[in-house]
MDTraj code that builds the backbone (N, CA, C; nanometers):
import mdtraj as md
import numpy as np

residues = "MET SER VAL ARG ALA THR THR ILE SER ARG LEU LEU LEU ALA GLY VAL LEU HIS VAL GLY LEU CYS VAL ALA PRO ALA LEU ALA ALA ASP ASP ALA ASP SER LYS PRO PHE ASP GLU PRO GLY ILE ASN TYR LEU GLU ARG ARG ASP PRO TYR ILE GLN TRP VAL ALA GLY ALA LEU LEU ALA ALA ALA CYS LEU PHE VAL ALA PHE LYS ASN PRO HIS ARG THR HIS LEU ASP".split()
xyz = np.array([
    [11.7484, 3.1434, 17.0806],
    [11.7174, 3.1398, 17.2188],
    [11.6704, 3.0086, 17.2579],
    [11.7198, 2.9362, 17.3659],
    [11.6617, 2.8066, 17.4116],
    [11.5235, 2.8378, 17.4770],
    [11.4766, 2.7197, 17.5034],
    [11.3222, 2.7286, 17.5677],
    [11.3485, 2.7725, 17.7252],
    [11.4490, 2.7130, 17.7862],
    [11.4852, 2.7682, 17.9163],
    [11.4940, 2.9230, 17.9450],
    [11.5785, 2.9726, 17.8381],
    [11.5972, 3.1098, 17.8390],
    [11.4715, 3.1920, 17.8274],
    [11.3957, 3.1394, 17.7295],
    [11.2672, 3.2167, 17.6999],
    [11.1616, 3.1985, 17.8173],
    [11.1457, 3.0872, 17.8842],
    [11.0835, 3.0780, 18.0059],
    [11.1242, 3.1735, 18.1127],
    [11.2574, 3.1721, 18.1374],
    [11.3051, 3.2499, 18.2228],
    [11.2964, 3.4037, 18.2182],
    [11.3149, 3.4482, 18.0973],
    [11.2751, 3.5751, 18.0496],
    [11.1312, 3.6230, 18.0697],
    [11.0464, 3.5353, 18.0200],
    [10.8995, 3.5684, 18.0651],
    [10.8659, 3.5622, 18.2063],
    [10.9067, 3.4776, 18.2919],
    [10.8905, 3.4813, 18.4375],
    [10.9635, 3.6274, 18.4854],
    [11.0731, 3.6661, 18.4453],
    [11.1333, 3.7715, 18.4988],
    [11.0511, 3.9013, 18.4576],
    [11.0054, 3.9017, 18.3183],
    [10.9212, 4.0070, 18.2896],
    [10.7892, 4.0139, 18.3596],
    [10.7290, 3.9122, 18.3971],
    [10.6126, 3.9091, 18.4668],
    [10.6411, 3.9462, 18.6025],
    [10.7585, 3.9230, 18.6706],
    [10.7870, 3.9549, 18.7934],
    [10.8180, 4.1235, 18.8135],
    [10.8938, 4.1605, 18.7050],
    [10.9045, 4.3180, 18.7037],
    [10.7777, 4.3875, 18.6997],
    [10.6832, 4.3353, 18.5917],
    [10.5721, 4.4063, 18.6030],
    [10.4700, 4.3792, 18.7323],
    [10.4687, 4.2821, 18.7837],
    [10.3988, 4.2547, 18.8862],
    [10.4392, 4.3648, 19.0023],
    [10.5891, 4.3485, 19.0433],
    [10.6362, 4.4531, 19.1394],
    [10.6100, 4.5851, 19.0934],
    [10.6195, 4.6388, 18.9687],
    [10.5779, 4.7699, 18.9150],
    [10.4376, 4.8138, 18.9589],
    [10.3574, 4.7311, 18.9392],
    [10.2204, 4.7365, 18.9509],
    [10.1707, 4.7502, 19.0952],
    [10.2575, 4.6708, 19.1851],
    [10.2297, 4.6803, 19.3195],
    [10.3041, 4.8034, 19.3823],
    [10.3974, 4.8599, 19.3551],
    [10.4752, 4.9726, 19.4156],
    [10.3895, 5.0986, 19.3704],
    [10.3329, 5.0970, 19.2501],
    [10.2664, 5.2179, 19.1994],
    [10.1682, 5.2963, 19.3028],
    [10.0881, 5.2158, 19.3482],
    [9.9758, 5.2754, 19.4294],
    [10.0404, 5.3264, 19.5664],
    [10.1362, 5.2361, 19.6282],
    [10.2104, 5.2801, 19.7383],
    [10.2929, 5.4237, 19.7218],
    [10.3512, 5.4568, 19.6111],
    [10.4223, 5.5590, 19.5796],
    [10.3222, 5.6736, 19.5623],
    [10.1929, 5.6321, 19.5104],
    [10.0964, 5.7483, 19.4709],
    [10.0199, 5.7852, 19.5936],
    [10.0310, 5.7136, 19.7134],
    [9.9576, 5.7416, 19.8409],
    [9.9935, 5.8865, 19.9102],
    [9.8908, 5.9311, 19.9465],
    [9.9270, 6.0783, 20.0245],
    [10.0251, 6.0435, 20.1484],
    [10.0733, 6.1672, 20.2005],
    [10.1679, 6.1648, 20.3328],
    [10.0839, 6.1412, 20.4220],
    [10.1384, 6.0726, 20.5353],
    [10.0571, 6.0429, 20.6557],
    [10.0299, 6.1488, 20.7282],
    [10.0935, 6.2727, 20.7255],
    [10.0783, 6.3923, 20.7860],
    [9.9516, 6.4713, 20.7168],
    [9.8986, 6.4341, 20.6146],
    [9.8110, 6.5254, 20.5512],
    [9.6701, 6.4878, 20.6123],
    [9.5862, 6.5853, 20.6067],
    [9.4619, 6.5629, 20.6821],
    [9.3576, 6.5075, 20.5614],
    [9.2697, 6.4244, 20.6109],
    [9.1691, 6.3809, 20.5026],
    [9.0746, 6.4939, 20.4557],
    [9.0325, 6.4839, 20.3214],
    [8.9380, 6.5917, 20.2853],
    [8.7990, 6.6107, 20.3617],
    [8.7724, 6.7291, 20.4022],
    [8.6517, 6.7532, 20.4774],
    [8.5667, 6.8331, 20.3735],
    [8.4287, 6.7902, 20.3507],
    [8.3503, 6.8607, 20.2626],
    [8.3114, 6.9694, 20.3548],
    [8.3087, 7.1108, 20.3164],
    [8.2487, 7.2099, 20.4008],
    [8.1031, 7.1887, 20.4159],
    [8.0514, 7.2267, 20.5253],
    [7.8954, 7.2039, 20.5317],
    [7.8534, 7.0833, 20.5790],
    [7.9174, 6.9938, 20.6158],
    [7.8916, 6.8464, 20.6286],
    [7.9341, 6.8077, 20.7619],
    [7.8491, 6.7782, 20.8610],
    [7.8818, 6.7217, 20.9807],
    [7.8940, 6.5670, 20.9774],
    [8.0275, 6.5258, 21.0209],
    [8.0477, 6.3837, 21.0045],
    [8.0529, 6.3171, 21.1601],
    [7.9986, 6.1977, 21.1586],
    [7.9866, 6.1241, 21.2904],
    [8.1286, 6.0822, 21.3240],
    [8.1573, 6.0736, 21.4462],
    [8.2868, 6.0261, 21.4958],
    [8.3120, 5.8839, 21.4700],
    [8.4195, 5.8463, 21.4407],
    [8.4577, 5.6988, 21.3988],
    [8.4447, 5.5945, 21.5238],
    [8.3761, 5.5205, 21.5092],
    [8.3678, 5.3988, 21.6178],
    [8.3954, 5.2827, 21.5822],
    [8.4073, 5.1786, 21.6926],
    [8.4469, 5.0579, 21.6675],
    [8.3502, 4.9838, 21.5765],
    [8.4130, 4.8957, 21.4660],
    [8.3154, 4.8293, 21.3840],
    [8.2790, 4.7087, 21.4283],
    [8.2265, 4.7139, 21.5596],
    [8.1802, 4.5563, 21.6102],
    [8.0518, 4.5051, 21.5371],
    [7.9601, 4.5897, 21.5024],
    [7.8393, 4.5405, 21.4125],
    [7.8811, 4.4587, 21.2960],
    [7.9614, 4.5075, 21.2265],
    [8.0159, 4.4515, 21.1033],
    [8.0825, 4.3295, 21.1245],
    [8.1570, 4.3175, 21.2311],
    [8.2183, 4.2000, 21.2770],
    [8.1206, 4.0827, 21.3314],
    [8.0145, 4.1341, 21.3992],
    [7.9225, 4.0416, 21.4449],
    [7.8435, 3.9974, 21.3217],
    [7.8106, 4.0795, 21.2340],
    [7.7261, 4.0237, 21.1122],
    [7.8054, 3.9279, 21.0380],
    [7.9381, 3.9775, 21.0105],
    [8.0258, 3.8652, 20.9329],
    [8.0384, 3.7383, 21.0249],
    [8.0674, 3.7319, 21.1541],
    [8.0590, 3.6105, 21.2048],
    [7.9443, 3.5190, 21.2001],
    [7.8157, 3.6055, 21.2144],
    [7.6896, 3.5239, 21.1882],
    [7.6792, 3.4568, 21.0449],
    [7.7128, 3.5312, 20.9564],
    [7.7160, 3.4912, 20.8188],
    [7.8088, 3.3763, 20.7893],
    [7.9382, 3.3705, 20.8647],
    [8.0319, 3.2690, 20.8483],
    [7.9702, 3.1359, 20.9168],
    [7.9112, 3.1734, 21.0321],
    [7.8420, 3.0468, 21.0921],
    [7.7256, 2.9915, 21.0277],
    [7.6551, 3.0680, 20.9520],
    [7.5345, 3.0127, 20.9064],
    [7.5987, 2.9358, 20.7545],
    [7.7020, 2.9898, 20.6984],
    [7.7582, 2.9180, 20.5856],
    [7.8261, 2.7899, 20.6238],
    [7.8879, 2.7764, 20.7305],
    [7.9385, 2.6603, 20.7950],
    [7.8248, 2.5660, 20.8468],
    [7.7279, 2.6044, 20.8952],
    [7.6081, 2.5158, 20.9248],
    [7.5468, 2.4566, 20.8013],
    [7.5288, 2.5432, 20.6856],
    [7.4907, 2.4768, 20.5676],
    [7.5841, 2.3845, 20.5012],
    [7.7121, 2.4024, 20.5269],
    [7.8078, 2.3375, 20.4421],
    [7.8301, 2.1995, 20.5215],
    [7.7911, 2.1958, 20.6453],
    [7.8094, 2.0689, 20.7095],
    [7.6937, 1.9785, 20.7373],
    [7.5888, 2.0342, 20.6680],
    [7.4398, 1.9686, 20.6942],
    [7.4469, 1.8278, 20.6202],
    [7.3917, 1.7455, 20.6708],
    [7.3772, 1.6018, 20.6214],
    [7.3342, 1.6064, 20.4769],
    [7.4158, 1.5715, 20.3952],
    [7.3604, 1.5770, 20.2379],
    [7.2679, 1.4617, 20.1987],
    [7.2393, 1.3635, 20.3096],
    [7.1318, 1.2571, 20.2623],
    [6.9855, 1.2711, 20.3081],
    [6.9740, 1.3952, 20.3537],
    [6.8409, 1.4280, 20.4142],
    [6.7578, 1.4443, 20.2902],
    [6.6184, 1.4212, 20.3082],
    [6.5171, 1.4331, 20.2024],
    [6.4257, 1.5402, 20.2611],
    [6.3301, 1.5544, 20.1739],
    [6.2252, 1.6561, 20.2015],
    [6.1284, 1.6011, 20.2947],
    [6.1345, 1.4754, 20.3424],
    [6.0346, 1.4220, 20.4479],
    [6.0871, 1.4169, 20.5882],
    [6.2359, 1.4630, 20.5953],
    [6.2776, 1.4743, 20.7381],
    [6.2037, 1.5954, 20.8274],
])
top = md.Topology()
chain = top.add_chain()
for i, resn in enumerate(residues, 1):
    res = top.add_residue(resn, chain, resSeq=i)
    for name in ("N", "CA", "C"):
        top.add_atom(name, md.element.get_by_symbol(name[0]), res)
traj = md.Trajectory(xyz[None], top)
């Protein structure tokens, strides 16, 4: 077997494994019509918009960008 054929067969095997591993969770998912599991005796809050998480994430990203673009030539005397 030539080097090119070996390389192609390895890439093909890797691709088949990748597709197989990506498809398996999709096939194992529950039907969209099924109702989520409800534990008896537990009252759940109604689902709301996740704006608090988005605001916290935006503030974290802004803080990271602020630190990333800070002047690197500053000293402790500034």
